[in-house]
C-alpha positions in Angstrom: 21.7 117.0 167.1 21.6 120.5 167.0 23.9 122.4 164.7 20.7 125.2 165.3 18.9 128.9 165.3 13.2 139.5 169.6 10.1 139.9 170.4 9.0 137.2 172.8 10.8 138.4 175.9 12.5 136.9 178.9 9.5 138.1 180.9 8.0 134.6 180.4 10.9 133.0 182.4 10.6 135.6 185.2 6.9 135.0 185.6 7.2 131.2 185.7 10.2 130.7 188.0 8.3 131.3 191.3 5.8 128.5 190.5 8.7 126.0 190.0 10.4 126.7 193.3 7.6 124.8 195.1 9.1 121.6 193.9 8.2 119.2 196.7 4.5 119.9 196.4 4.2 118.1 193.0 6.3 114.9 193.6 6.2 112.5 190.7 5.8 108.8 191.2 8.9 106.6 190.9 9.1 104.2 188.0 9.0 100.5 188.8 11.9 98.3 187.8 9.8 95.1 187.4 10.9 91.9 189.0 14.4 93.2 190.0 14.7 94.1 193.7 16.4 97.5 194.4 19.8 96.9 196.0 22.8 99.1 196.5 26.3 97.6 196.1 27.8 100.1 198.6 26.5 101.9 201.7 27.3 105.3 200.2 24.6 107.6 201.6 25.1 110.0 198.7 24.2 107.4 196.1 21.1 106.4 198.1 20.0 110.0 198.6 20.5 110.8 194.9 18.2 107.8 194.1 15.6 109.0 196.6 15.5 112.6 195.4 15.7 111.7 191.7 13.0 109.1 191.7 10.6 110.2 194.4 10.5 114.0 193.9 11.4 114.5 190.3 10.8 118.0 188.8 11.0 116.8 185.2 7.3 117.0 184.3 6.9 120.6 185.6 10.1 121.7 184.0 9.1 120.1 180.7 5.7 121.8 180.7 7.3 125.2 181.0 10.1 124.7 178.5 8.1 122.9 175.8 4.6 124.4 176.1 5.2 127.9 177.4 8.6 128.9 176.0 8.8 126.4 173.1 11.5 125.8 170.5 15.0 127.3 170.8 16.4 128.2 167.4 19.8 129.8 167.8 19.4 133.5 167.2 15.6 133.6 168.0 13.7 135.3 170.8 12.7 131.8 172.0 16.3 130.8 172.5 17.0 134.0 174.6 13.8 133.5 176.6 14.6 129.9 177.3 18.1 130.9 178.5 16.7 133.5 180.8 14.3 131.0 182.3 17.1 128.4 182.8 19.4 130.9 184.5 16.6 132.0 186.8 15.7 128.4 187.6 19.3 127.5 188.5 19.5 130.6 190.7 16.3 129.7 192.5 18.0 126.4 193.3 21.1 128.2 194.6 23.2 127.3 191.6 25.4 129.8 189.9 24.4 130.3 186.2 25.3 132.7 183.4 25.4 133.3 179.7 28.8 132.7 178.1 28.9 134.8 174.9 31.1 133.7 172.0 30.0 135.6 168.9 26.9 136.2 166.9 24.5 134.3 164.7 21.7 135.4 162.3 18.6 136.4 164.2 15.1 135.6 163.3 11.6 135.9 164.7 9.0 133.3 163.6 5.4 134.6 163.5 2.2 133.0 162.2 2.2 131.4 158.8 -0.5 129.9 156.6 -0.3 128.1 153.4 -3.5 127.2 151.5 -4.6 125.7 148.2 -7.1 128.2 146.7 -7.5 126.6 143.2 -8.7 124.5 141.5 -10.2 123.8 144.9 -9.9 125.2 148.4 -7.9 123.3 151.1 -5.8 124.5 154.1 -2.5 122.8 153.8 -0.4 121.4 156.7 3.0 123.1 156.7 5.0 126.0 157.9 8.0 128.3 157.1 11.5 127.0 157.1 13.7 128.6 159.7 15.0 132.0 158.8 12.5 132.4 156.0 11.5 136.0 155.1 7.9 136.8 155.6 5.4 138.2 153.1 5.5 141.7 154.7 1.9 141.8 155.9 0.3 140.9 152.5 -0.4 137.3 151.4 1.2 136.1 148.2 -1.0 134.0 145.8 0.6 132.4 142.8 0.6 129.3 140.6 2.7 126.4 141.9 5.0 124.8 139.4 7.5 121.8 139.7 11.2 122.4 139.3 12.0 120.6 136.1 15.1 118.4 135.6 17.6 120.2 133.4 20.3 118.9 131.1 22.8 121.3 132.8 23.0 124.6 134.6 22.9 126.6 131.3 19.5 125.1 130.5 18.4 126.0 134.1 19.3 129.6 133.6 17.4 129.8 130.4 14.3 128.4 132.2 14.4 130.9 135.1 12.2 133.6 133.4 9.4 131.1 133.3 9.6 130.8 137.1 9.2 134.5 137.7 6.1 135.2 139.9 5.5 131.5 140.5 5.8 129.3 143.6 8.3 126.6 142.8 8.0 123.1 144.2 11.6 121.9 145.0 11.1 118.3 146.3 10.0 115.0 144.8 6.5 113.8 145.2 6.4 110.3 146.7 4.2 107.7 145.1 3.0 106.8 148.6 2.9 108.6 151.9 2.4 105.4 153.8 5.5 104.2 155.7 7.3 101.2 154.3 6.2 99.2 157.3 2.6 99.2 155.9 3.9 97.9 152.6 5.8 95.1 154.3 2.7 94.1 156.4 -0.2 94.5 154.0 0.9 94.6 150.3 1.0 91.7 148.0 4.5 90.8 146.8 3.7 92.2 143.4 2.4 95.4 144.8 5.4 95.8 147.1 7.7 95.3 144.2 5.9 97.8 142.1 6.1 100.4 144.9 9.8 99.7 145.4 10.3 100.3 141.7 8.4 103.6 141.8 10.4 104.9 144.8 13.7 103.9 143.2 12.8 105.7 140.0 11.7 108.8 141.9 15.0 108.8 143.9 17.1 108.5 140.7 15.1 111.3 139.0 15.7 113.7 141.9 19.2 112.8 142.9 22.1 115.2 142.8 25.1 114.2 140.6 27.9 115.1 143.1 30.5 114.0 140.6 29.7 117.0 138.4 29.1 120.3 140.2 27.4 121.8 137.1 24.6 119.1 137.4 23.9 119.5 141.1 20.2 119.1 142.1 18.1 118.5 139.0 20.9 119.8 136.8 20.6 123.3 138.2 24.2 123.5 139.3 22.9 124.6 142.7 22.5 122.8 146.0 19.6 122.5 148.4 21.6 122.2 151.6 19.3 121.4 154.5 16.4 123.4 153.0 16.7 125.6 149.9 20.4 126.3 149.9 22.0 128.2 146.9 19.2 127.0 144.7 16.7 129.1 146.8 19.0 132.2 146.5 19.1 131.8 142.7 15.4 131.4 142.4 14.6 134.4 144.5 17.1 136.4 142.4 15.0 135.4 139.4 11.9 136.8 141.0 9.9 133.7 142.1 7.0 134.4 144.5 8.1 131.7 146.9 9.1 128.1 147.1 7.9 124.9 148.8 9.8 121.8 149.9 8.8 118.6 151.7 11.5 116.6 153.5 9.6 113.6 154.9 10.7 110.7 157.0 9.9 107.8 154.7 12.5 105.2 154.0 13.0 101.5 153.6 11.7 101.3 150.0 13.6 100.3 146.9 17.3 100.6 147.4 16.7 102.4 150.7 19.1 105.2 149.7 18.8 108.8 150.8 18.2 111.7 148.4 17.8 115.5 148.5 14.5 116.5 150.0 14.1 113.2 151.9 14.6 112.5 155.6 17.8 111.1 157.2 18.5 109.9 160.6 20.8 111.3 163.3 24.4 110.2 163.6 26.6 109.3 166.5 26.7 106.5 169.0 23.4 105.9 170.7 21.4 107.7 168.1 18.5 105.9 166.6 19.6 104.1 163.5 23.2 105.3 164.0 26.3 103.4 163.5 28.3 102.5 166.5 31.9 103.8 166.9 34.6 101.6 165.3 37.0 99.6 167.4 36.5 97.0 170.1 32.8 96.9 170.5 32.3 93.7 172.4 31.5 95.8 175.4 30.1 94.9 178.8 27.3 95.5 181.2 23.7 94.3 181.5 21.8 96.1 178.8 23.4 94.0 176.0 21.8 90.9 177.5 18.4 92.6 177.5 18.8 93.7 173.9 19.7 90.1 172.8 16.4 88.9 174.3 14.3 91.7 172.7 11.9 90.9 169.9 13.0 91.7 166.4 11.9 95.1 165.1 9.2 95.1 162.4 10.3 95.6 158.9 10.0 99.0 157.4 10.4 102.5 158.8 9.0 106.0 158.5 6.5 108.2 160.2 3.0 109.2 159.2 2.6 113.0 158.5 6.2 113.8 159.7 8.6 116.2 158.0 12.0 117.5 158.9 12.0 121.3 159.1 15.3 123.0 158.6 16.4 126.3 157.1 16.6 128.7 154.2 19.0 131.5 153.4 16.5 133.4 151.3 16.0 137.0 152.2 13.0 137.9 149.9 11.1 134.9 148.7 9.3 132.9 151.5 10.3 129.3 151.8 7.6 126.9 153.1 7.5 123.2 153.8 4.5 120.8 153.6 3.8 117.3 154.8 4.1 114.5 152.4 0.4 114.2 151.6 -0.4 117.9 151.1 2.8 118.5 149.1 2.0 115.6 146.8 -1.5 117.0 146.3 -0.1 120.3 145.0 2.6 118.5 143.0 0.1 116.2 141.2 -2.1 119.2 140.3 0.9 120.9 138.8 2.2 117.9 137.0 -1.3 117.3 135.4 -1.6 120.8 134.1 -4.4 121.8 136.6 -2.6 125.0 137.6 -2.7 124.9 141.4 -2.9 128.3 143.0 -1.3 128.5 146.4 -1.6 131.3 149.0 1.2 132.0 151.4 0.8 134.4 154.4 3.9 134.4 156.5 4.9 136.8 159.4 8.6 136.8 160.1 11.5 139.2 160.8 15.1 138.8 159.8 17.0 140.4 162.7 20.5 140.5 161.4 23.4 139.2 163.6 22.5 138.8 167.2 24.5 137.6 170.2 25.3 133.9 170.4 26.0 132.3 173.7 26.0 129.1 175.7 24.2 128.9 179.1 26.5 127.6 181.8 25.6 126.4 185.4 28.3 125.6 188.0 28.6 124.0 191.4 32.2 124.8 192.5 34.5 122.1 193.8 35.6 122.2 197.4 39.0 120.4 197.0 39.9 120.4 193.3 38.0 123.4 191.9 40.3 123.4 188.8 39.2 120.0 187.8 35.8 119.5 186.2 32.9 117.2 185.5 30.6 118.4 182.8 27.0 117.4 182.1 26.6 118.2 178.4 23.4 118.7 176.3 22.7 121.1 173.4 20.2 123.7 174.3 19.2 124.8 170.8 16.6 123.1 168.6 15.0 123.5 165.2 11.8 125.3 165.5 9.2 123.4 163.4 7.9 122.1 166.7 8.8 122.3 170.4 12.3 120.7 170.4 11.2 118.3 173.1 13.3 115.2 172.4 16.0 117.0 170.5 17.3 118.1 172.7 14.9 119.3 175.4 15.0 116.0 177.2 18.8 116.2 177.3 18.6 119.7 178.6 16.1 118.7 181.4 18.2 115.7 182.3 21.1 118.0 183.0 19.0 120.5 184.8 17.4 117.9 187.0 20.7 116.2 187.7 22.1 119.6 188.9 19.1 120.2 191.1 19.5 116.7 192.7 23.3 117.3 193.2 22.7 120.7 194.8 20.4 119.1 197.4 22.4 116.0 198.0 26.0 116.9 197.2 26.3 120.7 197.4 30.1 120.7 198.0 31.6 118.4 195.3 35.2 117.5 195.3 35.6 118.7 191.7 33.7 121.5 190.0 30.5 120.3 188.3 29.4 122.2 185.2 26.3 122.0 183.0 27.0 123.1 179.4 23.7 124.0 177.6 25.3 124.5 174.2 24.0 126.8 171.5 24.1 126.1 167.8 24.7 122.4 167.9 22.4 122.1 165.0 24.5 124.4 162.9 27.8 122.5 163.4 28.5 122.0 167.1 29.3 125.7 167.3 28.5 126.4 170.9 30.5 123.5 172.4 33.3 124.1 170.0 33.5 127.8 171.1 33.5 126.7 174.7 36.4 124.3 174.0 38.3 127.1 172.2 37.6 129.7 174.9 38.2 127.7 178.0 41.5 125.8 177.8 41.6 125.7 181.6 38.5 123.5 181.6 39.8 121.3 178.9 43.1 120.8 180.9 41.2 119.9 184.0 38.3 117.9 182.6 37.8 114.7 184.5 34.8 113.5 182.6 32.0 114.8 180.4 28.6 113.0 180.0 26.7 114.0 176.8 23.1 113.0 176.0 21.5 113.9 172.7 19.3 111.1 171.2 15.8 111.5 172.4 13.6 110.8 175.4 14.5 107.2 175.9 16.2 105.8 179.0 20.0 105.6 178.8 21.0 102.1 177.9 24.6 102.4 176.8 27.7 104.4 177.6 30.2 105.0 174.8 33.6 106.8 174.7 36.4 107.4 172.3 40.1 108.4 172.2 41.5 107.7 175.6 42.8 104.3 176.9 42.2 105.1 180.5 38.5 105.9 180.4 37.5 102.2 180.6 38.8 101.3 184.1 37.3 104.5 185.6 33.9 103.9 184.0 33.8 100.3 185.2 34.6 101.5 188.7 31.8 104.0 188.7 29.4 101.5 187.1 30.1 99.0 190.0 28.7 101.5 192.5 25.4 102.0 190.7 22.2 100.4 192.2 20.8 97.2 190.7 18.2 99.3 188.9 20.9 100.1 186.4 23.2 97.1 186.5 21.0 93.9 187.0 20.8 92.1 183.7 17.1 91.4 184.3 16.2 95.1 184.8 14.4 96.8 182.0 16.5 99.8 183.0 19.9 98.1 182.5 22.8 100.1 181.2 25.9 98.8 179.5 29.0 100.2 177.9 30.0 99.8 174.3 33.7 99.0 174.8 36.0 97.0 177.0 39.3 98.5 178.1 40.2 100.6 175.0 37.5 102.8 173.5 38.4 103.8 169.9 36.7 105.4 167.0 34.9 108.6 166.1 32.1 109.3 168.6 29.8 110.8 166.0 28.1 114.2 165.3 27.1 115.6 168.6 28.7 117.8 171.2 30.6 115.0 173.0 32.7 114.6 169.9 34.1 118.1 170.4 35.5 117.2 173.8 36.7 113.8 172.7 38.7 115.4 169.9 40.5 117.6 172.5 41.7 114.4 174.2 39.4 114.7 177.2 37.2 111.9 178.7 33.9 112.3 176.9 31.2 109.7 177.5 28.1 109.4 175.3 24.9 108.3 176.8 23.0 106.3 174.3 19.2 105.9 174.7 16.4 103.6 173.8 14.9 104.7 170.5 11.2 105.4 171.0 11.0 106.0 167.2 13.2 109.0 167.6 14.5 108.8 164.0 11.0 108.1 162.5 8.9 110.7 164.4 10.7 113.4 166.4 14.2 114.1 165.2 14.0 117.6 163.7 10.3 117.3 162.9 6.9 118.9 163.3 6.0 116.3 165.8 8.7 116.9 168.5 6.3 117.9 171.3 5.7 117.5 175.0 3.5 114.5 174.6 6.4 112.5 173.1 8.4 112.7 176.4 8.6 109.5 178.4 9.0 110.8 182.0 9.9 107.5 183.6 12.8 107.3 181.2 13.7 110.9 181.8 13.8 110.4 185.6 16.0 107.3 185.0 18.4 109.5 183.0 18.6 112.5 185.4 19.2 110.2 188.4 21.9 108.2 186.5 23.5 111.5 185.3 23.6 112.8 188.9 25.2 109.6 190.1 27.8 109.5 187.3 28.7 113.1 188.0 29.1 112.4 191.7 31.2 109.4 191.1 33.5 111.1 188.6 33.8 114.1 191.0 34.8 111.9 193.9 37.2 109.6 191.9 40.6 109.8 193.7 42.5 109.5 190.4 42.5 112.0 187.5 41.9 110.3 184.1 45.2 110.5 182.2 45.4 111.5 178.6 47.0 108.4 177.0 45.6 108.2 173.5 43.9 104.9 172.5 45.3 103.1 169.5 43.6 103.9 166.2 43.3 106.6 163.6 40.9 108.9 165.4 41.4 111.6 166.3 44.5 112.4 164.2 46.7 115.3 165.1 44.6 116.3 168.0 43.8 119.0 169.1 45.0 120.8 166.0 42.4 119.2 163.8 39.5 119.9 166.1 38.6 123.1 164.4 37.6 126.6 165.6 34.0 127.7 166.1 32.6 130.3 163.7 32.1 133.6 165.5 29.3 134.8 163.2 26.9 133.2 160.8 28.6 130.5 158.7 26.3 129.4 155.9 26.1 125.7 155.2 25.2 125.3 151.5 
């Protein structure tokens, strides 16, 4: 979920667009729905044509290869984000779809270059790691220094007295786990005594490194400073003290000991449909076919966590480089330091801090023929963290929306209502792009018939969730009844259900759909099958092209096109009667305004 981040230019997009226009020459095979025969509950030719185009001549693999391999991650404020936007606009225009940038402010700019981090003493080893986003570089000259562990302090006064000892050193800011195996291994292979011992070691480690949020003077190891999502205010204070650099490790291990989170450790995404996420409150008995399929599914194995996976977030440092290492390499350096073996680490990082640069959403539009001032929106955040390619967060949501628009332009070029794709910027930094759009376009908010948001990985959509408006349910059921059996038959592996009956209530979670729900508009979340999203790809160094499941992505794009078509053709506008419940309170006054320039999150 992207709350996210000029030298790589938009020339990449301009060179690649012509190759993509030849879409029919590289048709992808249609997925098979198993034993369920394909039937259509209506004779609607548009639904049948959407199915045919979406499943038999999908462009998703070719689009994904360009976006993830050639352009890469899309940190807000980075050259990669701008290049990706140029490519998307050019691609839409090649399909005959209007597209543009919608500027709303600025955000801190940053160019990531090459980075290396190596252990050079007491032995030599290249380490697996990279810079945190927005890290300063080393200005063309590598930095070599001793790595030391941040001690635990009695209070912030003791921390300040210690700071001179850190000058010229590389400071290790995260705990070292007693194991880098995921907890699943310990459940499967360990003796009960061994498992209990590991649980105890992890629990002790968590307690040792936990922040005391009840006393701000004791935040993070007693420093009185916070880590935020990377190095936070602690990093700023350490660079002020003259440290040579700092290293973190925010791994995905969980399921040990008490199972609680802690600073420097991984956490899963929130919001309905997200892997490991809580469902919205309210009447959740729901309906549809996927619930039956889930009830028959085998139980998940005990334990969680991904091998060699780290979350890669941000720093606010401007002088001292901030690096992150995988669990095993970080723990190596940590153990050397703890045992007095004086590890020497070399950091060579190329990066440019670019100051405030334009921030913008990328918008595509197919104008309505009959009700152009009423809208259907396909919603997916465009930005990503940049420790990898941003493939499943949220490149697959981006491609779902692009492919759905391509299908609609071919099959349904003159919709009843205006259909928009919102490729939102800076979701990863606080839903900033979608919030700015809501602030800046009250006419769209007034006329919004339905919004469909997808932001939880590559998996096929399996559930539809909503919040806030009583009248969403009957419309959604009517649209659902017109879908082919591929999506509605309880025996189909592609079955979709909804997570409420007549009255959706509760907070829809921390992704862009929540912004529109807060404004009392019909916002529908598209929850997906997990595919180990939380354990392996959410905000990590492993979120790459190879993790995309293209059968599921075709499923999603075709479903999104059908839902957009059905919402556009619905004869009745969804009214704004608020559902019973406490959320959202005092809307839209409490929905908040988007920051118009960099807003630090310490």
